[in-house]
C-alpha positions as CSV (number, residue, x, y, z in Angstrom):
1,X,-26.3,-8.1,31.4
2,X,-24.7,-5.2,33.4
3,X,-23.2,-2.1,31.8
4,X,-19.5,-3.3,32.2
5,X,-20.3,-6.7,30.7
6,X,-22.2,-5.1,27.8
7,X,-19.3,-2.7,27.2
8,X,-16.7,-5.5,27.1
9,X,-18.9,-7.5,24.7
10,X,-19.2,-4.5,22.4
11,X,-15.5,-3.8,22.4
12,X,-14.8,-7.5,21.6
13,X,-17.4,-7.3,18.8
14,X,-15.7,-4.2,17.3
15,X,-12.2,-5.8,17.6
16,X,-13.5,-8.8,15.7
17,X,-14.7,-6.5,12.9
18,X,-11.2,-5.4,12.3
19,X,-9.7,-8.9,12.5
20,X,-12.1,-11.0,10.4
21,X,-11.6,-11.4,6.6
22,X,-14.6,-9.3,5.8
23,X,-14.7,-9.7,2.0
24,X,-13.9,-13.5,2.1
25,X,-16.7,-14.1,4.6
26,X,-19.1,-12.1,2.4
27,X,-18.1,-14.0,-0.7
28,X,-18.6,-17.3,1.1
29,X,-22.0,-16.1,2.4
30,X,-22.9,-15.3,-1.3
31,X,-22.1,-18.8,-2.4
32,X,-24.3,-20.3,0.4
33,X,-27.1,-17.8,-0.3
34,X,-27.2,-18.7,-4.0
35,X,-27.1,-22.5,-3.4
36,X,-30.0,-24.4,-4.9
37,X,-29.2,-27.5,-2.9
38,X,-32.6,-28.2,-1.4
39,X,-31.8,-29.5,2.1
40,X,-29.3,-26.7,2.6
41,X,-31.5,-23.8,1.3
42,X,-34.6,-25.1,3.1
43,X,-32.7,-25.4,6.4
44,X,-31.2,-21.8,6.0
45,X,-34.5,-20.3,5.2
46,X,-36.5,-21.9,7.9
47,X,-33.8,-21.2,10.6
48,X,-33.7,-17.6,9.5
49,X,-37.5,-17.2,9.7
50,X,-37.6,-18.8,13.1
51,X,-34.6,-16.8,14.5
52,X,-35.7,-13.4,13.2
53,X,-39.5,-13.9,13.5
54,X,-40.1,-13.1,9.8
55,X,-43.7,-12.6,9.0
56,X,-44.3,-14.7,5.9
57,X,-47.9,-13.8,5.7
58,X,-46.8,-10.6,4.1
59,X,-44.9,-12.3,1.3
60,X,-46.3,-12.9,-2.2
61,X,-45.0,-16.4,-1.8
62,X,-45.6,-17.5,1.8
63,X,-44.2,-21.0,1.4
64,X,-40.6,-21.1,2.5
65,X,-39.9,-24.2,0.5
66,X,-41.0,-22.6,-2.8
67,X,-37.9,-20.3,-3.0
68,X,-35.1,-21.7,-5.3
69,X,-32.3,-20.4,-3.0
70,X,-31.9,-18.2,0.1
71,X,-31.3,-15.0,-1.9
72,X,-34.7,-15.4,-3.6
73,X,-36.3,-15.7,-0.2
74,X,-34.4,-12.7,1.2
75,X,-35.3,-10.4,-1.6
76,X,-38.9,-11.8,-1.7
77,X,-41.8,-9.7,-3.0
78,X,-44.7,-8.7,-0.8
79,X,-48.3,-9.3,-1.5
80,X,-50.1,-6.6,-3.4
81,X,-51.2,-3.8,-1.2
82,X,-48.9,-4.6,1.8
83,X,-47.0,-1.4,1.5
84,X,-49.3,1.4,0.2
85,X,-47.2,4.4,-1.0
86,X,-48.3,7.8,0.3
87,X,-49.5,9.3,-3.0
88,X,-49.8,13.0,-1.8
89,X,-47.8,15.0,-4.3
90,X,-45.6,16.8,-1.8
91,X,-44.6,13.9,0.4
92,X,-41.3,12.2,0.6
93,X,-41.7,8.5,1.4
94,X,-39.6,5.9,3.1
95,X,-37.5,3.9,0.5
96,X,-37.5,0.8,2.7
97,X,-38.7,-1.1,5.7
98,X,-36.4,-0.5,8.7
99,X,-35.7,2.1,11.3
100,X,-34.4,5.6,11.3
101,X,-30.7,5.6,12.2
102,X,-30.3,9.3,11.9
103,X,-31.9,12.2,9.9
104,X,-31.4,15.9,9.8
105,X,-29.3,18.6,8.2
106,X,-26.1,18.3,6.3
107,X,-23.9,20.7,8.3
108,X,-20.6,22.0,6.9
109,X,-20.8,19.1,4.4
110,X,-21.1,16.5,7.2
111,X,-23.8,14.2,8.5
112,X,-24.3,12.8,12.0
113,X,-23.6,9.1,12.4
114,X,-24.0,8.4,16.1
115,X,-22.5,9.1,19.5
116,X,-20.1,11.9,18.4
117,X,-19.2,10.5,15.0
118,X,-19.8,12.4,11.8
119,X,-19.0,11.6,8.2
120,X,-18.7,13.8,5.1
121,X,-20.9,13.8,2.0
122,X,-17.8,14.0,-0.1
123,X,-16.4,10.8,1.4
124,X,-19.8,9.1,1.2
125,X,-20.4,10.0,-2.4
126,X,-16.7,9.6,-3.3
127,X,-17.0,12.9,-5.4
128,X,-16.6,16.4,-4.0
129,X,-18.5,17.9,-6.9
130,X,-21.5,15.7,-6.2
131,X,-21.3,16.5,-2.5
132,X,-21.6,20.2,-3.3
133,X,-25.0,19.6,-4.7
134,X,-26.2,18.7,-1.3
135,X,-24.3,21.3,0.8
136,X,-26.5,22.5,3.6
137,X,-29.2,20.1,2.5
138,X,-30.9,17.2,4.3
139,X,-30.1,13.5,4.9
140,X,-31.9,10.4,6.2
141,X,-30.1,7.2,7.2
142,X,-32.4,4.1,7.3
143,X,-31.2,0.8,8.7
144,X,-32.7,-2.5,7.4
145,X,-32.7,-5.3,9.9
146,X,-32.5,-8.9,8.9
147,X,-36.2,-9.5,9.3
148,X,-37.2,-6.6,7.1
149,X,-38.4,-6.5,3.5
150,X,-35.2,-5.9,1.5
151,X,-36.3,-4.2,-1.7
152,X,-35.5,-0.5,-2.0
153,X,-38.0,2.0,-3.5
154,X,-38.0,5.6,-4.7
155,X,-38.9,8.3,-2.2
156,X,-39.6,10.7,-5.0
157,X,-40.0,10.3,-8.8
158,X,-36.6,10.8,-10.5
159,X,-34.7,10.3,-13.7
160,X,-31.5,8.3,-13.4
161,X,-28.4,10.5,-13.7
162,X,-25.5,8.3,-12.6
163,X,-24.3,5.2,-10.7
164,X,-21.1,4.9,-8.8
165,X,-19.6,1.8,-7.2
166,X,-17.3,2.7,-4.3
167,X,-15.1,-0.1,-2.9
168,X,-14.5,-0.3,0.8
169,X,-14.6,-2.2,4.0
170,X,-17.5,-4.4,5.1
171,X,-18.0,-3.7,8.7
172,X,-21.3,-4.9,10.2
173,X,-23.9,-2.1,10.2
174,X,-25.9,-1.8,13.4
175,X,-26.2,0.5,16.4
176,X,-23.0,-0.8,18.0
177,X,-20.8,-0.2,15.0
178,X,-22.4,3.1,14.2
179,X,-21.5,4.3,17.7
180,X,-18.0,2.8,17.6
181,X,-16.6,2.8,14.0
182,X,-15.7,6.4,12.8
183,X,-17.0,7.2,9.3
184,X,-18.7,3.8,9.1
185,X,-20.9,4.5,6.1
186,X,-18.2,6.3,4.2
187,X,-15.8,3.4,4.8
188,X,-18.0,0.5,3.8
189,X,-18.5,-0.6,0.2
190,X,-21.4,1.2,-1.3
191,X,-23.5,2.0,-4.4
192,X,-24.2,5.6,-5.1
193,X,-27.3,6.3,-7.3
194,X,-28.0,9.8,-8.4
195,X,-31.3,11.0,-9.8
196,X,-32.7,14.3,-11.1
197,X,-36.1,15.2,-9.7
198,X,-38.5,18.1,-10.2
199,X,-37.1,19.4,-6.9
200,X,-33.4,19.0,-7.6
201,X,-30.9,16.2,-7.3
202,X,-31.5,13.1,-5.1
203,X,-28.8,10.7,-4.0
204,X,-29.6,7.2,-2.8
205,X,-26.7,5.4,-1.3
206,X,-26.9,1.6,-0.7
207,X,-24.3,0.7,1.9
208,X,-22.9,-2.8,2.0
209,X,-21.9,-4.7,5.2
210,X,-20.3,-7.9,6.4
211,X,-22.0,-11.0,4.9
212,X,-24.1,-8.8,2.5
213,X,-24.0,-11.1,-0.5
214,X,-24.7,-8.4,-3.0
215,X,-26.4,-5.2,-4.1
216,X,-28.4,-4.9,-7.2
217,X,-30.4,-2.2,-9.1
218,X,-33.4,-2.7,-11.4
219,X,-31.5,-1.3,-14.3
220,X,-28.2,-3.2,-13.9
221,X,-29.1,-6.4,-12.0
222,X,-26.4,-7.5,-9.5
223,X,-23.5,-5.0,-9.4
224,X,-20.2,-6.8,-9.6
225,X,-17.5,-5.2,-7.4
226,X,-14.7,-3.7,-9.4
227,X,-11.9,-4.6,-7.0
228,X,-10.3,-1.6,-5.4
229,X,-11.4,0.9,-7.9
230,X,-14.3,3.3,-8.1
231,X,-16.3,3.0,-11.3
232,X,-18.9,5.4,-12.7
233,X,-21.7,5.0,-15.2
234,X,-23.1,8.3,-16.5
235,X,-26.6,8.2,-17.8
236,X,-27.2,11.9,-18.5
237,X,-26.9,11.6,-22.3
238,X,-28.5,8.2,-22.4
239,X,-31.9,8.5,-24.1
240,X,-32.9,5.2,-22.6
241,X,-32.1,6.3,-19.0
242,X,-35.2,5.5,-17.0
243,X,-37.5,7.6,-14.9
244,X,-38.7,5.8,-11.8
245,X,-41.9,6.9,-10.2
246,X,-42.3,7.5,-6.4
247,X,-42.6,4.1,-4.8
248,X,-41.1,2.2,-7.7
249,X,-38.5,-0.4,-6.9
250,X,-34.9,0.7,-7.6
251,X,-32.7,-1.9,-5.9
252,X,-32.3,-4.8,-3.5
253,X,-30.0,-6.0,-0.8
254,X,-29.0,-9.6,-0.8
255,X,-28.7,-9.6,3.0
256,X,-29.3,-6.2,4.3
257,X,-27.7,-3.0,5.4
258,X,-28.5,0.7,5.1
259,X,-29.9,3.3,2.7
260,X,-28.9,6.9,3.0
261,X,-30.9,9.7,1.2
262,X,-29.4,13.1,0.4
263,X,-31.5,16.1,-0.8
264,X,-30.3,19.6,-1.6
265,X,-31.0,22.7,0.6
266,X,-34.5,24.0,0.8
267,X,-36.2,20.8,-0.3
268,X,-37.0,18.5,2.6
269,X,-38.8,18.9,5.9
270,X,-38.5,15.7,7.8
271,X,-41.5,14.8,9.9
272,X,-40.9,16.0,13.5
273,X,-42.2,12.7,15.0
274,X,-39.3,10.8,13.5
275,X,-36.1,10.3,15.5
276,X,-33.3,7.7,15.8
277,X,-34.9,4.3,16.3
278,X,-38.3,5.3,14.7
279,X,-39.7,2.2,12.8
280,X,-40.5,2.7,9.2
281,X,-42.4,0.9,6.5
282,X,-41.7,1.4,2.8
283,X,-44.0,3.9,1.3
284,X,-44.9,5.8,4.5
285,X,-44.5,9.5,4.7
286,X,-41.2,10.6,6.2
287,X,-41.2,14.2,5.2
288,X,-42.6,16.9,2.9
289,X,-41.3,19.0,0.1
290,X,-40.5,22.7,0.7
291,X,-40.1,23.8,-2.9
C-alpha cells in the first residue's frame, strides 16, 4: 500500500471513530463476550486465536473449549512461571504485556502522546490536586494488543489510596488514533487507581477503548460505568484497604487497551533501551528507583 492510500485509509478510520455509536458497540460487544452459548463462544475464541496468533501454550488452561465465555478466555491466567517478576528491590517492572507507546518526563504538567499531540495529567486524572503530585515527574504509556495477556499487575508495592471512574469517549486505541486524535487518553473512559508507595504516590490509569467490554480491579470486580459522572472511592481511612506487592495482579481488561503509569519527580529512571514500540512482558524491568 503506497503512502497516499495509507493516509486515506487512516483518515477514513478516524472519521468512522467519530461517527460510530462507541458506547452502544461496546455494550453489544460485552453481551457477546459474556455469552455462554457454546457454539458462539467456541467460534469467537477459536477465530480470535487464529486471527491474532495467540500462544495458548502459555495459558494455565490451554484448551480453548474449556472457557465458559469469551471474557474468561480473554482474561485468562498464565501458567506458573511464565512471567517472572524482577525481584530486585530498586526496579520498576512492567505492569502488563504489550509495547511502549511513550515514556518520559511530565513536562509542564503534560505528557507526550504521539506526533505532536500532548495531554495533561490534570485532564487524565480528572483532578488538578492529584495531578500536582506528579508535576515534573515521569510517565509510561503501555499499549496492550489483542493477542497479549490482559491482566494488569503492580510495578511497585503500594497501598491503595483511591479509585476514580472517569466517563468519556471510547475511541480505538492504537498508533493511528494516538497520532490523530488529540488528547486521546484524557478523552476516553478510564479508571484511575492511586497508591501510596515507599517512594511516593503512584497512579495507574486503565484506559478504555471501543469494544472494550469492561475494566475490573481485584478489589471491586467489574467497575460499572456511572453514566456521565465521575465517581470517587477514597480508601485512605479504610483500615481494610489493601497493600499489593510488586507483581501482584491489580486489574483486568475485558478486551484491551492501555495502561498509563505516573510517578512523582525524582523517583523513576526509565531504562534507556526502551522507546516507542519496544515490546514488553509483564514483570520485566522497565526502570529503576532514584530515591
